[in-house]
N, C-alpha and C positions, 0 to 999 in steps of 0.2 A: 621401712615400710612407708613412712610419711613422704619420702622422696618419690616413691612409686605412685602414692595417692595424689600428690601435687602434679605429677607427670600426666595422670589420667584426667585431672580437672583442667589442665592446660589444653589437652587434646580435645576434650569436650567443648571447651570455649572456641577452639579453632574450628571444629566441625560446625558448630552453630553460626560462626561468622561465614564460613563457605556457603552454608545453606541460604543465608540471607542475600549474599551476593548473587547466587545463582538465581533466586527468584527475581532480583532485579534485572538481570540479563534476560531472562524469559519474558519479563513484561515489556522490555524495550524492543525485543524482537517481534512480539505481538502487535505493539503500537506501530513499528515501521511497516509490518505487514499490511495492517488496516490502512495506513496512509497511502502505501503503494497501490492497494486494490482501489481505494477512492481516486487516485490519480489516474489509474487505467480506465476506469469508468467515465471520469470527466474528459479525458483525452478521446476516448471512443464516441462520446456524445458529440464533441466538437467536430471530429472528422465526419461523423455521420450527418450532422447538420451542414457542414460545408459541402459535402457530396450531394445532399438533397437540394441545396441551394443551386449548385452548378448544373444539375440535371434539370431543375425547374427552369432555369435561365435558358438552357439550350432548347427545351421544349418550347418556351415562349418565342425564341428566336426563329425556330423552324416554323411555328404557327404564323408568325408575322410574315415570313418569306412567302408562305403558301397563300396567305391573304392577299399580298401584294401581287402575285402571280395571276390571281383570278380576277 
C-alpha cells in the first residue's frame, strides 16, 4: 500500500512540474507574439513614411516642371 502511495505522490509531483513548464511555454509564446506584432506595426509605419516621402517628392518634381514650363 505504501508503494502505491509513493507512486501517487511521484505522479502528483510530475504533474505539478509539467503544469509549471506549460505555463512558461505559454508565456514565451505570448511574448513572441507581442514582439512580432510590434515589429509588424513599426515596419508598416516605416513603409508608409517612405511611400509618403516618395509621393511627396514626385509631386514636388511635377510642380517644379509645371512652373518651369510656364
